[in-house]
N, CA, C and O of each residue as an XYZ file, in Angstrom:
616
protein
N      13.066    -21.147    -30.112
C      11.858    -20.752    -29.404
C      10.769    -21.800    -29.638
O      10.617    -22.302    -30.751
N      10.022    -22.124    -28.601
C       8.985    -23.139    -28.693
C       7.834    -22.645    -29.561
O       7.508    -21.458    -29.560
N       7.217    -23.574    -30.308
C       6.060    -23.158    -31.099
C       4.925    -22.695    -30.192
O       4.812    -23.135    -29.048
N       4.100    -21.818    -30.708
C       2.988    -21.282    -29.925
C       1.959    -22.387    -29.661
O       1.784    -23.292    -30.478
N       1.306    -22.305    -28.554
C       0.295    -23.297    -28.208
C      -0.977    -23.045    -29.019
O      -1.400    -21.901    -29.189
N      -1.578    -24.123    -29.513
C      -2.848    -23.980    -30.231
C      -3.997    -24.296    -29.286
O      -3.785    -24.572    -28.105
N      -5.211    -24.253    -29.813
C      -6.392    -24.448    -28.954
C      -6.418    -25.844    -28.325
O      -6.914    -26.009    -27.211
N      -5.889    -26.847    -29.030
C      -5.857    -28.209    -28.469
C      -4.875    -28.284    -27.307
O      -5.180    -28.872    -26.269
N      -3.696    -27.689    -27.478
C      -2.721    -27.650    -26.380
C      -3.306    -26.966    -25.156
O      -3.182    -27.465    -24.037
N      -3.940    -25.832    -25.370
C      -4.526    -25.087    -24.249
C      -5.621    -25.894    -23.559
O      -5.716    -25.897    -22.331
N      -6.445    -26.577    -24.348
C      -7.502    -27.399    -23.753
C      -6.890    -28.545    -22.952
O      -7.361    -28.869    -21.862
N      -5.839    -29.157    -23.498
C      -5.166    -30.236    -22.775
C      -4.612    -29.727    -21.444
O      -4.749    -30.391    -20.416
N      -3.995    -28.563    -21.466
C      -3.446    -27.995    -20.231
C      -4.541    -27.735    -19.207
O      -4.371    -28.035    -18.025
N      -5.659    -27.181    -19.652
C      -6.780    -26.912    -18.733
C      -7.299    -28.214    -18.116
O      -7.519    -28.298    -16.908
N      -7.489    -29.223    -18.963
C      -8.012    -30.498    -18.476
C      -7.039    -31.162    -17.501
O      -7.451    -31.658    -16.453
N      -5.765    -31.172    -17.841
C      -4.769    -31.774    -16.948
C      -4.636    -31.002    -15.647
O      -4.405    -31.590    -14.590
N      -4.780    -29.692    -15.723
C      -4.692    -28.863    -14.523
C      -5.824    -29.204    -13.565
O      -5.635    -29.190    -12.349
N      -6.984    -29.507    -14.099
C      -8.131    -29.836    -13.257
C      -8.141    -31.287    -12.801
O      -8.726    -31.608    -11.767
N      -7.487    -32.182    -13.577
C      -7.434    -33.589    -13.196
C      -6.174    -34.220    -13.777
O      -6.176    -34.690    -14.914
N      -5.129    -34.229    -13.015
C      -3.858    -34.786    -13.457
C      -3.860    -36.299    -13.573
O      -2.874    -36.884    -14.021
N      -4.950    -36.943    -13.177
C      -5.042    -38.403    -13.253
C      -5.690    -38.887    -14.540
O      -5.888    -40.090    -14.710
N      -6.027    -37.975    -15.454
C      -6.620    -38.404    -16.714
C      -5.657    -39.327    -17.451
O      -4.461    -39.048    -17.534
N      -6.174    -40.408    -17.975
C      -5.335    -41.280    -18.794
C      -5.147    -40.620    -20.155
O      -5.891    -39.714    -20.529
N      -4.151    -41.082    -20.877
C      -3.908    -40.554    -22.216
C      -5.133    -40.773    -23.103
O      -5.506    -39.895    -23.881
N      -5.761    -41.952    -22.983
C      -6.944    -42.257    -23.793
C      -8.092    -41.304    -23.467
O      -8.766    -40.806    -24.368
N      -8.313    -41.050    -22.163
C      -9.383    -40.122    -21.770
C      -9.108    -38.718    -22.280
O     -10.000    -38.054    -22.807
N      -7.872    -38.272    -22.121
C      -7.503    -36.936    -22.572
C      -7.654    -36.817    -24.088
O      -8.183    -35.823    -24.584
N      -7.193    -37.823    -24.818
C      -7.311    -37.810    -26.283
C      -8.763    -37.690    -26.713
O      -9.085    -36.919    -27.617
N      -9.635    -38.447    -26.072
C     -11.069    -38.392    -26.407
C     -11.638    -37.009    -26.105
O     -12.436    -36.489    -26.885
N     -11.242    -36.412    -24.991
C     -11.777    -35.106    -24.594
C     -11.337    -33.972    -25.509
O     -12.047    -32.976    -25.650
N     -10.164    -34.117    -26.135
C      -9.682    -33.060    -27.038
C      -9.840    -33.461    -28.504
O      -9.459    -32.718    -29.409
N     -10.406    -34.642    -28.721
C     -10.743    -35.123    -30.061
C      -9.521    -35.286    -30.969
O      -9.497    -34.811    -32.105
N      -8.505    -35.976    -30.429
C      -7.334    -36.352    -31.232
C      -7.035    -37.826    -30.954
O      -7.570    -38.404    -30.008
N      -6.190    -38.424    -31.769
C      -5.819    -39.828    -31.546
C      -4.971    -39.935    -30.277
O      -4.386    -38.955    -29.815
N      -4.920    -41.143    -29.730
C      -4.118    -41.372    -28.523
C      -2.643    -41.080    -28.786
O      -1.958    -40.516    -27.933
N      -2.154    -41.462    -29.969
C      -0.743    -41.219    -30.300
C      -0.448    -39.724    -30.383
O       0.571    -39.256    -29.873
N      -1.342    -38.981    -31.026
C      -1.172    -37.526    -31.126
C      -1.221    -36.886    -29.751
O      -0.430    -35.995    -29.442
N      -2.146    -37.340    -28.934
C      -2.279    -36.809    -27.578
C      -1.006    -37.072    -26.783
O      -0.519    -36.193    -26.072
N      -0.472    -38.278    -26.904
C       0.755    -38.620    -26.175
C       1.912    -37.717    -26.614
O       2.643    -37.200    -25.770
N       2.080    -37.525    -27.908
C       3.162    -36.658    -28.415
C       2.990    -35.232    -27.902
O       3.956    -34.599    -27.477
N       1.763    -34.734    -27.942
C       1.505    -33.365    -27.480
C       1.770    -33.244    -25.988
O       2.364    -32.261    -25.544
N       1.339    -34.225    -25.210
C       1.559    -34.189    -23.761
C       3.052    -34.220    -23.456
O       3.523    -33.463    -22.607
N       3.789    -35.072    -24.127
C       5.238    -35.138    -23.927
C       5.886    -33.796    -24.251
O       6.770    -33.344    -23.523
N       5.453    -33.152    -25.346
C       6.007    -31.847    -25.721
C       5.699    -30.803    -24.653
O       6.550    -29.973    -24.332
N       4.477    -30.842    -24.096
C       4.118    -29.876    -23.055
C       5.010    -30.040    -21.822
O       5.373    -29.053    -21.182
N       5.361    -31.277    -21.490
C       6.296    -31.523    -20.384
C       7.701    -31.071    -20.753
O       8.353    -30.367    -19.982
N       8.164    -31.471    -21.919
C       9.533    -31.163    -22.337
C       9.778    -29.666    -22.452
O      10.874    -29.192    -22.150
N       8.772    -28.919    -22.885
C       8.930    -27.475    -23.057
C       8.597    -26.696    -21.791
O       8.618    -25.465    -21.795
N       8.289    -27.406    -20.708
C       8.097    -26.757    -19.422
C       6.717    -26.174    -19.169
O       6.530    -25.459    -18.185
N       5.744    -26.458    -20.030
C       4.388    -25.976    -19.776
C       3.760    -26.707    -18.593
O       2.968    -26.129    -17.849
N       4.110    -27.968    -18.425
C       3.681    -28.745    -17.268
C       4.941    -29.041    -16.461
O       5.867    -29.693    -16.943
N       4.958    -28.548    -15.221
C       6.143    -28.724    -14.387
C       6.194    -30.092    -13.734
O       7.246    -30.729    -13.687
N       5.050    -30.541    -13.230
C       4.986    -31.839    -12.569
C       3.527    -32.215    -12.374
O       2.625    -31.401    -12.570
N       3.317    -33.451    -11.989
C       1.980    -33.937    -11.647
C       2.123    -34.590    -10.287
O       2.986    -35.444    -10.084
N       1.272    -34.185     -9.355
C       1.363    -34.773     -8.025
C       0.004    -34.736     -7.344
O      -0.891    -33.989     -7.740
N      -0.129    -35.557     -6.316
C      -1.364    -35.611     -5.542
C      -1.400    -34.451     -4.559
O      -0.367    -34.055     -4.019
N      -2.570    -33.918     -4.333
C      -2.745    -32.886     -3.311
C      -3.249    -33.584     -2.044
O      -4.383    -34.061     -1.999
N      -2.405    -33.638     -1.028
C      -2.719    -34.329      0.216
C      -3.503    -33.391      1.119
O      -3.166    -32.213      1.240
N      -4.545    -33.909      1.751
C      -5.359    -33.135      2.682
C      -4.532    -32.885      3.953
O      -4.214    -33.834      4.669
N      -4.177    -31.608      4.247
C      -3.287    -31.309      5.377
C      -3.777    -31.851      6.722
O      -2.972    -32.352      7.507
N      -5.077    -31.760      7.001
C      -5.591    -32.223      8.293
C      -5.407    -33.730      8.467
O      -5.233    -34.209      9.588
N      -5.445    -34.470      7.375
C      -5.320    -35.930      7.446
C      -3.905    -36.370      7.818
O      -3.707    -37.492      8.284
N      -2.922    -35.493      7.615
C      -1.533    -35.822      7.946
C      -0.994    -34.907      9.044
O       0.210    -34.670      9.144
N      -1.913    -34.401      9.860
C      -1.561    -33.601     11.035
C      -0.774    -32.333     10.695
O       0.192    -31.988     11.376
N      -1.196    -31.651      9.642
C      -0.606    -30.355      9.273
C      -1.731    -29.361      8.992
O      -1.749    -28.697      7.956
N      -2.666    -29.275      9.932
C      -3.871    -28.487      9.734
C      -3.719    -26.993      9.900
O      -4.598    -26.244      9.473
N      -2.638    -26.527     10.503
C      -2.465    -25.092     10.721
C      -1.657    -24.487      9.577
O      -0.546    -24.925      9.279
N      -2.234    -23.478      8.948
C      -1.558    -22.763      7.873
C      -1.111    -21.409      8.406
O      -1.892    -20.671      9.007
N       0.151    -21.099      8.176
C       0.732    -19.867      8.695
C       1.431    -19.135      7.558
O       2.176    -19.736      6.784
N       1.187    -17.841      7.466
C       1.906    -16.987      6.528
C       2.871    -16.151      7.361
O       2.487    -15.584      8.383
N       4.113    -16.078      6.924
C       5.115    -15.334      7.678
C       5.769    -14.309      6.760
O       6.352    -14.653      5.732
N       5.660    -13.042      7.153
C       6.375    -11.980      6.462
C       7.761    -11.856      7.060
O       7.913    -11.836      8.282
N       8.773    -11.771      6.209
C      10.158    -11.715      6.672
C      10.816    -10.437      6.149
O      10.702    -10.097      4.971
N      11.504     -9.742      7.049
C      12.307     -8.583      6.678
C      13.765     -8.936      6.964
O      14.104     -9.370      8.065
N      14.621     -8.746      5.963
C      16.045     -9.003      6.147
C      16.751     -7.744      6.616
O      16.252     -6.636      6.423
N      17.908     -7.915      7.229
C      18.633     -6.753      7.735
C      19.326     -5.966      6.619
O      19.637     -4.788      6.796
N      19.572     -6.615      5.464
C      20.184     -5.920      4.324
C      19.474     -6.333      3.044
O      19.002     -7.464      2.930
N      19.398     -5.421      2.082
C      18.806     -5.725      0.782
C      19.914     -5.815     -0.255
O      20.069     -4.934     -1.101
N      20.669     -6.878     -0.176
C      21.762     -7.088     -1.131
C      21.574     -8.449     -1.794
O      20.937     -9.333     -1.222
N      22.116     -8.619     -2.977
C      22.021     -9.930     -3.627
C      22.595    -11.055     -2.767
O      22.077    -12.171     -2.767
N      23.662    -10.756     -2.038
C      24.284    -11.768     -1.183
C      23.359    -12.181     -0.030
O      23.234    -13.368      0.273
N      22.712    -11.196      0.612
C      21.828    -11.528      1.730
C      20.578    -12.262      1.235
O      20.096    -13.184      1.893
N      20.055    -11.849      0.071
C      18.908    -12.555     -0.502
C      19.300    -13.993     -0.841
O      18.556    -14.930     -0.552
N      20.464    -14.160     -1.449
C      20.932    -15.491     -1.839
C      21.127    -16.412     -0.649
O      20.736    -17.578     -0.692
N      21.726    -15.898      0.408
C      21.955    -16.712      1.607
C      20.628    -17.121      2.242
O      20.460    -18.267      2.659
N      19.688    -16.177      2.314
C      18.373    -16.487      2.883
C      17.669    -17.548      2.045
O      17.161    -18.531      2.584
N      17.637    -17.352      0.740
C      16.931    -18.273     -0.147
C      17.522    -19.675     -0.107
O      16.783    -20.659     -0.120
N      18.826    -19.772     -0.060
C      19.483    -21.075      0.011
C      19.099    -21.796      1.306
O      18.831    -22.998      1.296
N      19.075    -21.066      2.408
C      18.752    -21.665      3.704
C      17.274    -22.037      3.813
O      16.941    -23.113      4.309
N      16.398    -21.161      3.356
C      14.962    -21.431      3.499
C      14.526    -22.590      2.601
O      13.574    -23.296      2.932
N      15.203    -22.796      1.478
C      14.866    -23.904      0.577
C      15.100    -25.265      1.232
O      14.565    -26.273      0.770
N      15.887    -25.302      2.297
C      16.184    -26.556      2.994
C      15.158    -26.892      4.070
O      15.199    -27.985      4.634
N      14.244    -25.982      4.363
C      13.267    -26.200      5.436
C      12.048    -26.923      4.871
O      11.340    -26.382      4.022
N      11.802    -28.146      5.343
C      10.734    -28.959      4.764
C       9.328    -28.522      5.155
O       8.360    -29.000      4.565
N       9.188    -27.647      6.112
C       7.866    -27.165      6.492
C       7.445    -25.928      5.698
O       6.296    -25.499      5.802
N       8.346    -25.351      4.912
C       8.025    -24.178      4.086
C       7.482    -24.670      2.755
O       8.189    -25.332      1.993
N       6.215    -24.343      2.475
C       5.582    -24.753      1.225
C       5.915    -23.797      0.094
O       6.153    -24.227     -1.035
N       5.935    -22.511      0.384
C       6.214    -21.479     -0.611
C       7.075    -20.407      0.027
O       6.933    -20.102      1.211
N       7.965    -19.840     -0.762
C       8.763    -18.692     -0.343
C       8.799    -17.741     -1.521
O       9.265    -18.099     -2.603
N       8.309    -16.532     -1.314
C       8.231    -15.558     -2.397
C       8.897    -14.246     -2.009
O       8.616    -13.681     -0.952
N       9.781    -13.772     -2.875
C      10.356    -12.438     -2.733
C       9.278    -11.456     -3.154
O       8.688    -11.603     -4.225
N       9.014    -10.455     -2.323
C       7.917     -9.517     -2.587
C       8.395     -8.076     -2.492
O       9.441     -7.785     -1.912
N       7.612     -7.191     -3.071
C       7.853     -5.752     -2.931
C       6.960     -5.249     -1.806
O       5.893     -5.811     -1.559
N       7.387     -4.200     -1.128
C       6.570     -3.631     -0.061
C       7.271     -3.663      1.273
O       8.494     -3.542      1.345
N       6.495     -3.826      2.335
C       7.025     -3.757      3.695
C       7.884     -4.966      4.074
O       8.710     -4.875      4.982
N       7.697     -6.086      3.391
C       8.446     -7.301      3.681
C       9.353     -7.620      2.509
O       9.142     -7.145      1.393
N      10.371     -8.436      2.780
C      11.216     -8.931      1.701
C      10.682    -10.253      1.159
O      10.725    -10.492     -0.048
N      10.180    -11.109      2.042
C       9.682    -12.425      1.653
C       8.379    -12.729      2.379
O       8.122    -12.222      3.471
N       7.570    -13.561      1.753
C       6.437    -14.192      2.423
C       6.621    -15.694      2.333
O       6.897    -16.242      1.266
N       6.464    -16.348      3.471
C       6.570    -17.797      3.553
C       5.196    -18.378      3.843
O       4.442    -17.842      4.655
N       4.881    -19.465      3.179
C       3.664    -20.226      3.460
C       4.119    -21.503      4.142
O       4.910    -22.268      3.590
N       3.609    -21.727      5.353
C       4.092    -22.814      6.200
C       2.917    -23.634      6.705
O       1.876    -23.086      7.066
N       3.088    -24.955      6.728
C       2.095    -25.858      7.313
C       2.703    -26.512      8.541
O       3.813    -27.040      8.492
N       1.961    -26.470      9.647
C       2.402    -27.080     10.904
C       1.217    -27.775     11.566
O       0.079    -27.663     11.109
N       1.504    -28.498     12.657
C       0.434    -29.175     13.394
C      -0.487    -28.173     14.079
O      -1.710    -28.245     13.950
N       0.120    -27.235     14.812
C      -0.657    -26.310     15.616
C       0.220    -25.124     16.005
O       1.361    -25.016     15.556
N      -0.309    -24.244     16.832
C       0.417    -23.045     17.224
C       1.696    -23.386     17.991
O       2.718    -22.725     17.807
N       1.651    -24.398     18.837
C       2.848    -24.793     19.591
C       3.938    -25.300     18.643
O       5.119    -25.018     18.847
N       3.551    -26.032     17.629
C       4.510    -26.524     16.641
C       5.146    -25.335     15.916
O       6.360    -25.303     15.715
N       4.327    -24.365     15.528
C       4.884    -23.182     14.865
C       5.811    -22.422     15.812
O       6.888    -21.988     15.404
N       5.408    -22.258     17.057
C       6.224    -21.529     18.027
C       7.611    -22.171     18.150
O       8.620    -21.473     18.253
N       7.647    -23.500     18.139
C       8.916    -24.220     18.232
C       9.793    -23.949     17.005
O      10.969    -23.614     17.150
N       9.239    -24.089     15.814
C      10.077    -23.881     14.620
C      10.438    -22.414     14.426
O      11.498    -22.099     13.886
N       9.558    -21.514     14.866
C       9.867    -20.084     14.765
C      11.084    -19.761     15.627
O      12.018    -19.094     15.183
N      11.055    -20.243     16.859
C      12.133    -19.934     17.796
C      13.449    -20.632     17.509
O      14.511    -20.145     17.896
N      13.387    -21.775     16.829
C      14.622    -22.515     16.587
C      15.141    -22.415     15.158
O      16.345    -22.539     14.933
N      14.249    -22.193     14.183
C      14.691    -22.244     12.795
C      14.428    -20.968     11.994
O      15.309    -20.502     11.272
N      13.247    -20.410     12.113
C      12.930    -19.242     11.276
C      13.770    -18.022     11.625
O      14.370    -17.409     10.743
N      13.817    -17.668     12.899
C      14.572    -16.458     13.258
C      16.083    -16.677     13.153
O      16.861    -15.724     13.208
N      16.494    -17.949     13.001
C      17.915    -18.249     12.826
C      18.342    -18.232     11.357
O      19.520    -18.422     11.053
N      17.401    -18.007     10.455
C      17.762    -17.945      9.037
C      18.687    -16.756      8.796
O      18.574    -15.745      9.489
N      19.597    -16.855      7.833
C      20.567    -15.782      7.590
C      19.908    -14.440      7.269
O      19.054    -14.339      6.388
N      20.326    -13.428      8.002
C      19.910    -12.062      7.711
C      18.542    -11.650      8.189
O      18.118    -10.530      7.904
N      17.829    -12.499      8.903
C      16.471    -12.158      9.338
C      16.526    -11.100     10.429
O      17.123    -11.305     11.487
N      15.893     -9.965     10.153
C      15.794     -8.902     11.143
C      14.466     -8.967     11.874
O      14.397     -8.725     13.079
N      13.405     -9.298     11.133
C      12.064     -9.264     11.723
C      11.171    -10.253     10.991
O      11.314    -10.468      9.787
N      10.241    -10.855     11.740
C       9.195    -11.668     11.130
C       7.851    -11.187     11.649
O       7.748    -10.679     12.766
N       6.850    -11.347     10.849
C       5.486    -11.062     11.278
C       4.639    -12.252     10.864
O       4.636    -12.644      9.697
N       3.924    -12.823     11.817
C       3.197    -14.072     11.623
C       1.703    -13.831     11.480
O       1.108    -13.036     12.208
N       1.108    -14.545     10.514
C      -0.330    -14.483     10.269
C      -0.873    -15.910     10.266
O      -0.574    -16.687      9.360
N      -1.669    -16.254     11.277
C      -2.313    -17.565     11.307
C      -3.568    -17.491     10.459
O      -4.413    -16.623     10.673
N      -3.696    -18.387      9.505
C      -4.835    -18.390      8.593
C      -6.038    -18.973      9.315
O      -5.988    -20.089      9.832
N      -7.117    -18.205      9.345
C      -8.345    -18.633     10.015
C      -9.200    -19.515      9.111
O      -9.848    -20.454      9.571
N      -9.191    -19.194      7.805
C     -10.003    -19.949      6.847
C      -9.358    -19.837      5.477
O      -9.031    -18.740      5.023
N      -9.180    -20.960      4.829
C      -8.636    -20.966      3.468
C      -9.800    -20.834      2.494
O     -10.574    -21.772      2.303
N      -9.913    -19.677      1.892
C     -11.033    -19.406      0.986
C     -10.745    -19.950     -0.406
O     -11.585    -20.636     -0.989
N      -9.580    -19.657     -0.940
C      -9.122    -20.179     -2.230
C      -7.704    -20.696     -2.021
O      -6.848    -19.976     -1.508
N      -7.457    -21.931     -2.414
C      -6.118    -22.504     -2.261
C      -5.738    -23.244     -3.531
O      -6.424    -24.170     -3.963
N      -4.644    -22.820     -4.111
C      -4.098    -23.482     -5.291
C      -5.116    -23.600     -6.421
O      -5.261    -24.661     -7.028
N      -5.808    -22.520     -6.694
C      -6.797    -22.510     -7.774
C      -6.104    -22.713     -9.120
O      -4.951    -22.316     -9.287
N      -6.793    -23.325    -10.076
C      -6.208    -23.501    -11.405
C      -5.937    -22.146    -12.058
O      -6.665    -21.180    -11.827
N      -4.886    -22.085    -12.871
C      -4.590    -20.857    -13.620
C      -5.691    -20.621    -14.631
O      -6.220    -21.564    -15.219
N      -6.033    -19.368    -14.829
C      -7.056    -19.004    -15.807
C      -6.352    -18.528    -17.069
O      -5.764    -17.447    -17.083
N      -6.408    -19.323    -18.122
C      -5.803    -18.951    -19.401
C      -6.680    -19.396    -20.535
O      -6.344    -19.175    -21.699
């Protein structure tokens, strides 16, 4: 079992979460440890899975993906096999940003970025409804993104 995180580890995680471009030297200074200690701690946080990855957040409108769509999906059967087949297929779709199994009226919610409504209509008719086991979809076009990918509060 991994050792428990101390206050320095938690501070490092918060700082990296807010700015993944911090250099090791900057991070070390901000948490008041040596650069070598900071590097070892950062490596441990990656190795133990506390930090999954570091990547740039691209502005969707700048790359012609300004329309955000949430899609509720209902499958025709609630079996491990039908869930597995759906999940395997949806993981291959490059326009799906998130896919979450949920409780309630839907089985899954998909977060999708597209150019516009016509682009979504095309992929809905050719790819989404063709996913294994899909009985019904319900589409929600996002009018305004109020909070998106907010940092975790810990």
